[in-house]
C-alpha positions in Angstrom: 39.4 49.8 28.4 36.0 49.6 30.3 32.8 50.7 28.7 30.7 53.6 30.2 27.2 54.7 29.5 25.4 57.6 31.0 21.8 58.8 30.4 19.3 61.4 31.4 15.9 61.9 29.8 12.3 60.6 29.4 13.3 57.0 28.5 13.9 54.1 30.9 17.4 54.7 32.2 17.8 51.0 33.0 17.0 49.8 29.4 18.7 52.6 27.6 21.9 51.9 29.6 21.6 48.1 29.3 21.3 48.6 25.4 24.5 51.0 25.4 26.4 48.5 27.4 25.4 45.7 24.9 27.1 47.7 22.1 30.2 48.5 24.4 30.7 45.0 25.8 33.7 44.6 23.4 35.5 47.0 25.7 35.4 44.7 28.6 33.2 41.7 29.7 34.6 40.8 33.2 31.5 42.3 34.9 28.7 44.8 34.4 26.6 47.1 36.5 23.9 49.7 36.5 22.9 52.4 38.9 19.8 54.6 38.8 18.3 57.3 41.0 14.6 57.0 42.0 12.6 58.6 44.8 15.7 60.1 46.5 17.5 56.8 46.6 20.4 55.2 44.6 19.8 51.7 43.3 22.6 49.5 42.1 22.8 46.1 40.3 26.1 44.6 39.3 27.2 41.2 38.4 30.4 39.3 37.4 30.9 37.8 34.0 29.1 38.9 30.8 26.3 41.3 30.5 23.8 38.5 30.2 24.3 37.7 33.7 23.4 41.3 34.9 20.4 41.2 32.6 19.0 38.1 34.3 19.4 39.7 37.6 17.4 42.6 36.5 14.8 40.6 34.7 14.2 38.7 38.0 14.1 41.8 40.2 13.5 45.0 38.0 15.1 48.2 39.1 12.6 51.2 39.9 11.6 53.5 37.0 14.1 56.1 36.5 15.1 58.7 33.9 18.7 58.9 35.0 21.5 56.4 35.4 24.9 55.2 34.8 26.2 51.9 33.6 29.6 50.0 33.1 31.1 46.9 31.6 34.5 46.0 33.1 38.0 44.9 31.9 39.6 44.3 35.2 42.7 46.1 36.4 42.6 46.6 40.2 40.9 43.6 41.8 39.7 40.3 40.3 36.5 40.1 38.3 33.8 39.4 40.8 30.4 40.9 41.9 32.1 43.2 44.6 34.7 44.8 42.3 32.1 45.3 39.5 31.1 48.9 39.0 29.1 51.1 39.9 30.7 51.7 43.2 29.2 53.8 46.0 30.2 55.8 49.1 29.6 54.8 52.6 26.1 56.1 52.9 25.3 55.1 49.1 24.5 58.7 48.1 26.8 58.8 45.1 27.0 56.0 42.3 30.2 56.3 40.2 31.8 54.4 37.4 35.3 54.5 36.2 37.5 53.7 33.2 41.2 53.9 33.6 43.8 53.7 36.6 44.2 56.0 39.6 47.9 55.9 40.0 47.9 57.4 43.5 45.2 55.1 44.8 47.3 53.7 47.6 47.8 57.1 49.2 44.1 57.9 48.7 42.9 54.6 50.1 44.9 55.2 53.2 43.4 58.6 53.6 39.9 57.3 53.2 40.6 54.4 55.6 42.2 56.8 58.2 38.9 58.8 58.1 37.0 55.7 59.2 35.5 54.5 55.8 35.3 50.9 55.2 36.2 49.9 51.6 34.5 46.6 50.4 36.3 46.2 47.0 39.9 45.9 45.7 39.3 48.6 43.2 40.7 52.1 42.8 37.4 53.3 41.7 35.5 52.8 45.0 38.0 55.2 46.8 36.9 57.9 44.2 33.3 57.2 45.0 33.9 57.8 48.8 35.9 61.0 47.9 33.1 62.4 45.8 30.5 61.4 48.5 32.5 63.3 51.2 32.4 66.3 49.0 28.7 66.3 48.5 28.0 65.5 52.2 30.0 68.6 53.0 27.3 70.7 51.3 28.8 71.3 47.7 26.8 70.2 44.5 28.0 67.2 42.4 29.8 69.4 40.0 32.0 71.0 42.6 32.7 67.8 44.2 33.9 66.2 40.9 36.0 69.2 40.2 37.7 69.0 43.7 38.3 65.3 43.5 39.9 65.3 40.1 42.3 67.8 41.3 43.6 65.2 43.7 43.8 62.1 41.2 46.8 61.0 39.2 46.5 58.8 36.3 44.4 58.2 33.4 40.4 58.1 34.1 37.0 58.8 32.9 34.6 59.2 35.8 30.7 59.4 35.7 28.7 60.1 38.7 25.2 60.5 39.9 23.8 61.7 43.3 20.6 60.3 44.7 19.9 63.8 46.1 20.2 65.4 42.6 18.0 63.5 40.2 18.5 66.0 37.4 22.2 65.9 36.8 24.9 63.5 35.6 28.4 64.6 35.9 31.6 63.3 34.3 35.3 64.0 34.1 37.9 62.9 31.6 41.7 62.7 31.5 43.6 60.4 29.1 40.6 58.1 28.6 37.7 58.2 26.2 34.4 59.9 26.8 31.9 61.4 24.3 28.6 63.1 24.7 25.4 62.2 22.8 23.1 65.3 22.2 19.5 64.6 21.9 16.3 66.6 22.3 15.1 66.6 25.9 17.7 64.0 26.7 21.4 63.5 26.6 23.8 60.6 26.7 27.5 59.8 27.7 29.6 56.9 26.3 33.1 55.6 26.0 32.2 55.3 22.4 29.5 56.7 20.1 28.1 53.1 19.6 26.6 53.5 23.3 24.0 56.1 22.0 24.0 55.8 18.1 20.4 54.3 18.3 19.2 57.6 19.7 21.3 60.3 18.2 24.2 60.8 15.7 25.0 64.4 17.0 27.9 64.2 19.5 30.3 66.4 21.6 34.1 65.6 22.0 35.8 66.3 25.2 39.2 67.4 25.8 41.8 66.6 28.5 41.1 67.5 32.1 37.5 68.5 31.3 34.2 68.0 33.2 30.8 67.7 31.7 27.5 68.6 33.4 24.5 67.0 31.8 20.8 67.7 32.4 17.9 66.7 30.2 18.1 69.9 28.3 21.6 71.3 28.6 25.1 70.2 28.5 28.0 72.3 30.0 31.7 71.8 29.9 34.3 73.1 32.2 37.9 72.3 33.2 38.8 70.7 36.6 39.0 74.2 38.0 35.5 75.3 36.9 36.4 77.4 34.0 34.0 77.3 31.0 35.2 75.3 28.0 33.8 75.3 24.4 33.6 71.5 23.4 33.7 70.5 19.6 30.5 69.2 18.2 30.5 66.6 15.4 28.2 64.3 13.4 28.6 60.5 13.4 28.6 59.3 9.8 27.3 55.7 10.5 24.2 54.3 12.1 23.0 51.6 14.2 22.8 48.9 11.3 26.5 49.3 11.0 26.9 47.8 14.4 24.6 44.8 13.9 25.7 41.3 12.8 23.8 41.3 9.5 23.2 37.7 9.7 26.7 36.4 10.5 27.4 34.3 13.7 30.1 36.8 14.8 30.7 40.5 14.5 34.2 39.6 13.4 33.1 37.4 10.7 30.9 40.2 9.5 33.7 42.7 9.7 36.0 40.4 7.7 33.4 40.4 4.9 33.0 44.2 5.1 36.5 44.7 4.1 36.1 45.4 0.4 33.6 48.1 1.4 35.9 49.4 4.2 38.8 49.6 1.9 36.9 51.4 -0.8 35.4 53.9 1.9 38.8 54.7 3.2 39.9 55.7 -0.3 37.0 58.0 -1.0 37.8 61.7 -1.4 41.6 61.3 -1.2 42.2 63.1 -4.5 41.3 66.7 -5.4 39.7 67.7 -8.7 43.3 68.4 -9.9 44.5 65.0 -9.0 46.4 65.9 -5.9 46.3 63.6 -2.8 44.7 65.1 0.3 44.4 64.0 3.8 41.6 64.4 6.3 43.0 67.0 8.6 46.5 68.5 7.6 48.0 71.1 9.8 51.4 70.7 8.6 52.7 72.9 5.8 54.4 71.3 2.9 57.7 73.1 4.0 57.5 71.3 7.3 57.1 67.9 5.6 59.9 68.5 3.3 62.1 69.3 6.3 61.4 65.9 7.8 64.4 63.7 7.7 63.2 60.8 9.8 59.9 59.2 10.3 59.1 57.0 13.5 56.0 54.9 13.5 54.6 54.2 16.9 51.8 51.6 17.6 50.8 48.5 19.5 49.6 45.1 18.5 47.8 44.9 15.1 48.5 48.5 14.4 52.2 47.8 15.0 52.2 45.3 12.2 50.5 47.9 9.9 53.4 50.2 10.8 55.8 47.6 9.6 54.3 47.5 6.3 54.3 51.2 6.1 58.0 51.3 6.6 58.5 49.3 3.3 56.2 51.6 1.5 57.3 54.9 2.9 61.0 54.2 2.5 60.5 52.9 -1.1 58.3 55.7 -2.2 59.8 58.7 -0.4 63.5 57.6 0.4 63.1 58.7 3.9 64.4 56.5 6.7 61.7 55.0 8.9 61.7 53.3 12.4 58.9 51.3 13.7 58.5 51.0 17.5 56.3 49.6 20.0 54.5 52.7 21.7 54.8 51.1 25.0 58.5 51.3 24.8 59.2 54.4 22.9 59.3 57.1 25.5 61.4 55.0 28.0 64.5 54.6 25.7 65.1 58.4 25.5 64.5 58.5 21.7 66.4 61.0 19.6 63.7 63.3 18.0 63.5 66.9 17.1 61.6 69.3 14.9 62.7 67.4 11.7 61.2 64.1 13.0 57.6 63.0 11.9 56.0 60.6 14.4 53.1 58.6 12.8 50.9 57.2 15.7 48.7 54.4 14.5 45.5 53.6 16.7 42.0 52.2 15.8 40.4 53.6 18.8 42.5 56.9 19.2 42.6 56.2 22.8 45.5 53.6 23.1 47.1 54.8 26.2 50.8 53.7 25.4 50.5 55.5 22.0 48.8 58.7 23.5 51.7 59.1 26.1 54.3 58.5 23.5 53.1 61.2 21.2 52.6 63.7 24.2 56.4 62.9 24.8 57.2 63.4 21.2 55.5 66.8 21.1 57.4 67.8 24.0 60.6 67.2 22.1 59.1 69.4 19.2 58.5 66.5 16.9 55.6 66.6 14.3 52.8 64.1 15.0 50.4 62.5 12.4 47.7 60.2 13.6 46.1 57.3 11.7 42.9 56.6 13.4 39.2 55.3 12.9 37.6 57.4 15.7 36.7 60.9 15.1 36.9 63.1 18.2 39.3 60.7 20.0 42.4 61.8 22.2 45.2 60.9 19.7 44.0 62.9 16.7 43.4 65.8 19.0 47.0 65.6 20.1 48.3 65.4 16.6 49.4 68.0 13.8 47.6 65.9 11.1 45.1 63.0 10.9 44.4 60.4 8.4 41.0 58.9 9.3 40.5 55.2 8.1 36.8 55.4 7.8 36.3 51.8 8.6 33.2 52.2 10.4 32.5 50.5 13.9 34.6 47.4 14.5 33.0 45.5 17.4 35.0 42.2 17.2 37.9 42.6 19.6 40.5 41.0 17.2 40.9 43.7 14.5 40.3 42.9 10.7 39.0 45.7 8.9 40.7 48.0 11.2 44.1 46.5 10.1 43.3 46.7 6.3 42.1 50.3 6.4 45.2 51.2 8.5 47.2 49.7 5.6 45.5 51.9 3.3 46.1 55.0 5.4 49.7 54.1 5.6 50.0 53.8 1.7 48.3 57.2 1.3 50.6 58.8 3.8 53.6 57.4 1.8 52.2 58.6 -1.5 51.2 62.1 0.2 54.8 62.5 1.4 56.2 61.4 -2.1 54.0 64.0 -3.7 55.1 66.8 -1.2 58.9 65.8 -1.5 58.7 65.2 -5.2 60.2 61.6 -5.0 57.7 60.3 -7.2 56.2 61.8 -10.4 52.5 62.5 -10.6 51.8 59.7 -13.1 53.5 57.1 -10.8 51.4 58.4 -7.9 48.3 58.1 -10.1 49.3 54.4 -11.2 49.7 53.4 -7.5 46.5 55.0 -6.6 44.7 53.0 -9.3 46.2 49.9 -8.0 44.9 50.7 -4.5 41.4 51.4 -6.0 41.4 48.1 -7.4 42.0 46.3 -4.1 38.4 46.2 -2.9 37.6 43.8 -5.8 40.9 41.7 -5.2 39.7 41.4 -1.5 36.3 40.3 -2.7 38.0 37.6 -4.8 39.8 36.3 -1.8 36.6 36.2 0.3 34.8 34.0 -2.4 37.4 31.2 -1.5 36.3 31.4 2.4 34.6 27.8 2.5 37.9 26.2 1.5 39.7 28.2 4.3 37.0 27.2 6.8 37.4 23.4 5.8 41.2 23.8 6.4 40.6 25.4 9.6 38.2 22.6 10.9 40.9 20.1 9.8 43.4 21.7 12.3 41.2 21.7 15.5 43.7 19.3 17.2 46.8 21.5 16.2 48.5 22.9 19.3 51.0 25.1 17.4 51.1 26.9 14.1 54.0 29.0 12.4 53.9 31.7 9.9 56.6 32.6 7.5 57.0 35.8 5.3 59.5 38.0 3.6 59.5 41.6 2.9 56.0 43.0 3.2 54.8 39.4 4.0 56.7 39.2 7.2 54.3 41.6 9.0 51.4 39.6 7.5 52.9 36.4 9.2 53.2 38.2 12.5 49.6 39.5 12.2 48.3 36.0 11.3 50.0 34.4 14.2 48.5 37.2 16.5 44.9 36.4 15.3 45.4 32.8 16.0 46.8 33.4 19.4 44.0 36.0 20.3 41.2 33.7 19.1 42.2 30.0 19.3 44.4 30.4 22.3 47.0 28.2 20.7 50.8 28.9 20.2 51.5 30.6 16.9 54.6 32.5 15.9 55.5 34.5 12.8 58.9 34.7 11.6 60.9 36.3 8.8 61.7 33.4 6.7 65.3 34.1 6.4 65.5 33.8 10.1 64.6 30.1 10.3 68.0 28.8 10.0 69.1 31.1 12.8 67.1 29.2 15.4 63.5 28.9 14.8 63.9 25.8 12.5 64.3 23.9 15.6 60.5 24.1 16.2 59.7 22.2 13.0 58.4 18.7 13.5 56.3 16.2 11.8 52.9 17.6 10.7 53.5 21.0 12.1 51.4 23.4 10.0 53.4 26.3 8.7 51.7 29.0 6.7 54.0 30.6 4.0 53.2 34.1 2.5 54.8 33.9 -0.8 55.9 37.2 -2.5 54.7 37.9 -6.1 56.9 36.0 -8.5 57.9 39.5 -10.2 60.1 39.8 -7.2 62.5 37.0 -8.3 65.1 37.3 -5.6 62.4 37.5 -2.8 60.4 34.8 -4.4 63.2 32.5 -4.8 64.6 32.9 -1.1 61.0 32.3 0.0 60.8 29.0 -1.9 64.1 27.9 -0.3 62.7 28.6 3.2 59.5 26.6 2.3 61.7 23.6 1.1 63.6 23.8 4.4 60.6 23.4 6.6 58.9 20.9 4.3 62.1 18.6 4.3 61.9 18.4 8.1 58.2 17.3 8.0 56.1 20.5 8.2 52.8 20.9 6.5 53.1 23.7 4.1 50.2 25.9 3.6 51.2 28.5 1.0 49.4 31.7 -0.1 50.8 32.6 -3.6 49.5 34.7 -6.4 47.4 33.2 -9.3 49.6 31.8 -11.9 52.6 30.9 -9.7 53.3 27.3 -10.8 56.7 27.3 -9.2 55.2 26.9 -5.7 52.9 23.8 -6.4 55.6 21.0 -5.8 56.2 22.6 -2.2 52.7 23.4 -1.1 50.7 20.7 0.8 47.9 23.2 0.7 47.7 26.1 -1.8 45.7 29.2 -1.3 45.6 31.5 -4.3 45.8 35.2 -4.2 45.1 37.8 -6.9 48.1 39.3 -8.7 49.0 42.6 -7.0 52.3 44.6 -6.4 54.4 43.2 -3.6 53.8 46.3 -1.3 50.1 45.9 -1.6 50.0 42.3 -1.2 49.3 42.4 2.5 45.8 43.6 1.7 44.9 40.3 0.2 47.3 38.0 2.0 46.0 38.7 5.5 42.3 37.7 4.6 42.7 34.0 4.5 44.6 34.1 7.8 41.8 36.1 9.4 39.2 33.6 8.1 41.4 30.7 9.3 41.6 32.1 12.9 37.9 33.0 13.1 36.9 29.5 11.9 39.2 27.6 14.0 38.2 29.5 17.2 34.6 28.8 16.2 35.2 25.1 15.9 37.0 25.1 19.2 33.9 26.6 21.0 35.5 29.9 21.8 33.8 33.3 21.8 35.3 34.9 18.8 34.1 38.4 19.3 35.2 38.6 23.1 38.4 36.5 23.5 39.4 35.9 27.1 41.6 38.5 28.9 41.3 41.0 26.0 39.5 44.3 25.4 39.2 46.3 22.3 40.7 49.6 23.4 43.7 49.5 25.7 43.2 52.8 27.6 45.6 52.0 30.4 49.4 51.5 30.3 
């Protein structure tokens, strides 16, 4: 989950790397560090805590001027977050500096080998062991590239490694296996980053790296090989957003900015989805229509917020295509020996495209001959490259760790997938698909309407600063909304929050209801009379036991008024599309409550944006 930056060129390496780390701090903020080469020596500064701590150290004692360096912002796995465990790490003679994202699974064996050779290890990390191994190789007389190749062949696990050698001030070498890394291509300078945000200020031209590949970077050249030194041709791409998209734009938090970007994000995710003839099209479809028609089961795999998007997708896909759908946590999928074959479509949802659990799940699925379609926001990431088809969400950068516009654009992608399959299988007529697309294309305006009521939601949040527990209820497509609303509150406010299917209340959870307990209730549109009536019954059950009911209901639904202590109005939309508007007040509530409690909304404790370790 850590953030990595590498640079070589005419600029100040220290300043360029610090700027990149600032834009990558969402990936981890347990510690940060920088290493540069100057005058044949390696200089390292690192500090526990957020990047500001490192910046203060460097301001007090500036590092030597240098045009080559590496940097790291850490989310701790091996060893607690302290100064010693912070990256970069060095070998015994401090010739090699190295940063790492991921987990080295055979580190115990490697650590014993290094210690048996007489090396003293100062940290608890698996990274330091790799630094020693690489340094041993260069001390034996090989160059840094060969050293990295030899060491990578010894490593098990998922990792990105970036190294510099004090005796070679003209080369940065990096390696990648199951962990994100992208190259930024400049003129007379080149960059490395876990994410293009690391270098977007300087270049929008990038190079994606594949599995088990090593990149050798000088000021004027970039070469890619595999771990055994064989040349590889990497894929070049253009980043279609700029630095301004990653700035706060006047908001106090990136997350709040991203909540208010959702109308535009949803609109962008719908652009270009129909051909001149009116047919739906996806970003990268490498599956023939005949293969999709043969699909008799769909399994959606995802984690966290993406999992809840997948739950909504199940309702839409089954309703519009009559194809059975399962939704599974990616972290559990391959361990239950799933029954899949060439007629199974695996839909992998991941904002970053690097989610380790999801990546390993689709690798397993492909080994069983299943087809794989990815829903992702990050061009050039691992999961799309491992898939047969891709729907990019086009949400732009999402810096806040708690996903907001990422969730909404994933929902849009899920709807598009459902309609595309319906088009291919012929389970919906063209005019029916057109009508649903028109409803989707109206959603940005509806989301904007909800956002206009933000101040009343903020006031509601401030009224609940003393609440220690909040429940969320929903039915049908509102149930995943309830789960996501609870997750946002847990992530940001650090209080107990649970989402339930409203019909399950009487089977146990109603025991949690007590006087004054806030309960958010996502009310289905009134047109779904059976759903709507059942939801009203659930609301009455909790209210009769003293709960404070906060009801999200569509405009014009007067039947809810007697049962709502607080009423938040939503635009009238079809039940399957209601999650796009219903989740917005819950995002606003969580953001404002966390702010009122004095928490860091963009960087919640113990969390990182992209979970790149299992």
